[in-house]
VOGU-3710 file (C-alpha; in Angstrom, 3 decimals, decimal comma):
1> mnflrtlfwv> 110,838/106,945/131,986  110,814/104,037/134,386  107,279/103,995/134,758  106,612/103,390/131,044  109,305/100,545/130,904  107,525/98,776/133,709  104,333/99,369/132,046  105,408/97,818/128,852  106,846/94,675/130,613  103,437/94,232/132,517
11> vvavslaifs> 101,579/94,566/129,012  103,813/92,060/127,596  103,364/89,829/130,541  99,601/89,963/130,683  99,543/89,446/126,995  101,548/86,363/126,914  99,547/84,981/129,697  96,310/85,710/127,782  97,686/84,097/124,640  98,716/81,021/126,902
21> srnwtdvtvn> 95,563/80,466/128,481  93,672/80,879/125,243  95,990/78,349/123,348  96,862/75,567/125,915  96,260/72,778/123,574  98,268/69,779/122,684  100,373/70,046/119,598  101,852/66,361/118,376  105,512/66,693/117,221  106,789/63,922/115,084
31> lwgnlqadvk> 110,391/63,485/115,999  112,200/60,470/114,142  110,726/57,122/113,019  107,478/56,679/115,051  108,287/58,696/117,856  105,999/61,366/118,622  105,698/64,031/121,505  102,702/65,737/122,639  103,613/69,304/123,774  101,405/72,316/124,889
41> lpmlllvvfl> 101,387/74,844/122,024  102,860/77,817/124,554  105,760/75,673/125,648  106,478/74,717/122,205  106,549/78,317/121,119  108,825/79,098/124,158  111,338/76,300/123,357  111,499/77,472/119,756  111,929/81,175/120,478  114,810/80,474/123,071
51> igflppffil> 116,531/78,217/120,513  116,470/81,043/117,984  117,144/83,925/120,583  119,964/82,206/122,646  122,734/81,467/120,243  122,822/85,096/118,829  122,843/86,550/122,182  125,467/84,738/123,735  127,615/85,420/120,540  126,918/89,264/120,863
61> rgriwglkrk> 127,979/89,064/124,629  130,997/87,236/123,805  132,026/90,034/121,485  130,913/92,756/123,853  133,180/91,217/126,682  136,063/90,689/124,326  135,712/94,148/123,211  135,474/95,539/126,746  138,625/93,549/127,545  140,401/95,171/124,608
71> lavaerppap> 139,352/98,693/125,694  140,447/97,947/129,273  143,859/97,115/128,096  143,994/100,093/125,671  143,110/102,386/128,655  145,735/101,246/130,776  148,650/103,990/131,388  151,598/102,586/129,832  154,256/100,979/132,006  157,443/103,297/133,087
81> papavtdeaa> 160,471/102,316/131,355  162,944/100,073/133,191  166,169/101,606/134,428  169,174/101,347/132,269  171,614/98,727/133,440  175,203/99,531/132,980  178,218/97,343/133,021  180,581/99,473/135,153  182,452/97,733/137,618  182,265/99,095/141,276
91> pe> 185,531/100,732/142,520  187,549/98,444/144,846
//
């Protein structure tokens, strides 16, 4: 199974390398006003992918982290009861 996972990531990496090398062209991005930026197409796609992927990823990780904390608190054994305090005076 580990071999298949490694093979999958190798195929993905090679596919991305071929795509990037074949599409290494400038793309003009119109920003605001007359400001323009020339960006290579694979870099633009990477930035757009990260902008779309990272916020939901961090939200999911935050929720998982919070749920793990709640589960750890719930799995702790209950604290032993405190000993009863009596108001009896000591004999003199």
